[in-house]
C-alpha positions, 0 to 999 in steps of 0.5 A, a space after each residue: 396025770 395023762 400017761 401020754 401027755 407031758 403036764 401042761 401050764 396055761 400063763 396070762 401075762 399082764 400087758 408091758 414087757 416088765 411082765 412078759 420077760 420073768 413069765 416066759 423065763 418060768 415056763 422055760 424054767 418048768 420046760 428044760 427043767 422039769 418036762 412041764 409043756 405051757 401055753 403063755 397068754 398075752 394081749 393082741 394089741 398091746 405087744 412090743 417087738 420085745 415080746 417076739 424076740 423074748 418069744 422066740 429064745 424059748 422052747 418048741 414045747 412053750 408057745 402062744 396065744 392071743 387074746 383079741 384086742 378089747 375096746 378102752 376106747 372108753 376110759 381117759 386120755 391120762 387114765 393110769 397104767 393101772 387102769 388099762 390093765 386092769 380094764 384090758 383084763 376084766 374086758 378079755 375074762 369071756 376070752 379067756 374062758 373059752 381058751 381056757 376051755 381049749 386049751 384044756 381039752 388039748 392039753 394035761 393041764 395041770 395049773 393055770 399060772 395068773 400074773 399079779 394084775 389077772 387074779 379075776 381070772 382066778 375062778 376060770 380056772 377053778 371052773 374048768 378042775 383047774 388049780 390056780 396060782 397067782 404067778 406073783 412077779 414082784 417082791 414078796 413085800 408088794 405081794 403083803 400089802 397087796 394082801 393086805 390092801 383090802 383090810 386097809 382100805 376098809 379100815 381107814 379113809 384118810 390119804 395114805 400118805 396121813 397115816 399116823 403109824 407105819 404099814 407093818 407087813 410079815 417080815 417088812 420093815 415098817 412102811 410109810 405111808 409115801 412109799 406104798 404103792 403109788 397106786 394107792 396115793 389118790 383114793 379118788 384115782 379109778 385104779 384105787 378102786 380098781 387094784 382093791 377089787 383085784 387084790 380080793 381075788 389074789 386069796 382065792 389062788 391056791 399058791 403065789 409062785 414068787 419071784 424072790 429069793 431067800 436071800 433077798 426077802 428071807 424074813 419075809 418069807 419065814 413069815 409067810 410060812 409060818 402064815 402059810 402053816 396057820 391057815 391064814 395066806 395059801 403056801 408062796 413058792 419063792 420060785 426067782 430070780 426069773 433072769 434072763 442068761 446074757 446073750 452071746 450074740 448081744 456085743 454083735 447087736 450094740 455098739 455099747 459093748 464095746 465102749 465098754 470094753 475100753 473102759 477101766 474095770 468097776 469104772 462106770 456108773 449104769 443108768 436106767 430107768 426101765 422100759 417105762 419109766 419117763 423123768 421131766 423135762 427138767 429132770 433130764 437136764 439135772 441128771 444131765 447135769 449131774 452127771 456131767 459134773 460127778 468126775 464119773 464115767 456112764 452110761 445112760 439109756 435115754 427115754 423120753 421125759 414127760 412132764 406129766 407122766 413117770 410111765 410116760 413109756 410103759 406101753 412103747 413110747 410113741 413120737 413126741 413131734 417136731 419129725 425126730 423121733 431121738 430123745 436124745 434131742 432132750 438132752 443140754 446143748 452140748 452135753 454129747 460133745 463136753 462128755 464124750 469118752 467119759 459118758 455114751 447116751 443110748 436112746 430107749 434101749 440097752 441089754 442090760 443084762 450084758 451091762 452089768 455083767 460087763 466087767 466094767 459097771 460099779 454102778 447101776 442109778 436104777 428106779 428100782 424095778 424089780 426086775 432091774 432090781 434082781 438082775 442088779 444083785 444078780 450081777 453083783 453091782 449096788 446101786 443107786 435108788 431112784 424111784 418113779 411109778 408103782 410098787 418102785 419106792 417099796 424096794 427103794 426102801 427094801 435096799 437101803 434097809 439091806 445096805 445094797 443101795 443108796 437113795 439122793 438126799 433130796 425131798 421127794 416130789 422135789 426136783 433131785 438137783 445136779 449137785 445131790 445127782 453128782 454127790 450121790 454117783 461119786 458116793 456110789 462109785 468111788 465113796 465108802 458107802 458105796 465100797 459097803 453096798 458093794 460088798 453087799 450087792 456081792 454078798 447078794 450075788 452069791 446069796 442068788 447064785 445058791 437060791 438057784 443052785 441044784 440042790 439050792 431052797 429055790 430050785 428046791 421050792 419050785 420042784 416042790 410046787 411042779 410036784 404038786 402039779 404032776 401028782 395032785 395035793 394028796 397023796 402021791 410023792 408030794 404028800 409032804 412037801 411043802 412050800 419054801 
């Protein structure tokens, strides 16, 4: 390491705010706690206004660079988000090679962290003599599946939902084929082949920096440590959760928090399917009817519906025509008036971290995205698991098995009826199962706090990888320091 320059980390994100936000939080932690500088690399033409607000909160020693836009007009209009993401990453590699060379010449670059969907970029770091790592921003169970996918691809031919036995991953609950990543459900879709090819590159990493913590995935972390010690996988560093802190200004910019202030403690069910999730028009109507019938207070962040794509809002919601770009117009007629005082509907976005930490929020009906899951656990809020796409079904299984979430009883793939919505909402908020889940969530909140305490396991894991980057894998103070 240079005696005159601070150690520098280059961090390559994937498109989408759900990937950018935790990467930014990791950069902030490296800067504030360990004296690093960093460059976060993003993509021209694939940013949103929320990207700017995230980057504005970073220390001055964390800068950003945008790779030039690449053409995607040859992709079909119905291409999956994974196809778009992986295609972008592949096509920007020549530009990334040049940018990485510039950064290496200007900084003391000690590590290259590529987002989980950017594993194809790892060889470029090796070309520059920079240790390559994967910043895995979902759970360790998902990483375990991605590492297993090339083998499953080569040893099976049937659709994964038709596998005769559950898939058993290190330290994880057995997973039925239908609970695996959505991307693998259709082998004929181009996204599947792209994902398999990407996962073959994961093993090239010197290690995995994972957004999880011991209390959340203890058995999986232990199993990975054993496999790493045996040389099967690179070491895993569970350094999470990467969480945005509550903002002191949130109340001034969003009225829903003032509405929450007027509700009784623990009485409000927060309903949100993330920045990218979309329900069908029919399911939106059934959810509304169920919330109206359940008798519980609710705060619902409403996205535009889509009958064709449950991830339709991932890259931002486009106009849905009619001269009115307000998703609340898709709610049943009179719904807002009938639920006034009991419920509040907010279009598109609300300050989720502040909402989950509000004293009146007693439950979270969620798509089970990993960021939302960690935010709920950090706030000690139990969940109704309603997965839509990506790895969310895997997360839902983990949450249900851990007693942290309830699941609607309706068969997967069918519309969840208003009766079931009302039943599961009531059970979470005032039922015995909800009470048990709330106790589990409180315990997990304590575990998350312990993980991030000064001597907690996540802090120690980050210190271990930082020391390795600063002083090299051999000799110096890193000698004998391992991942957790």
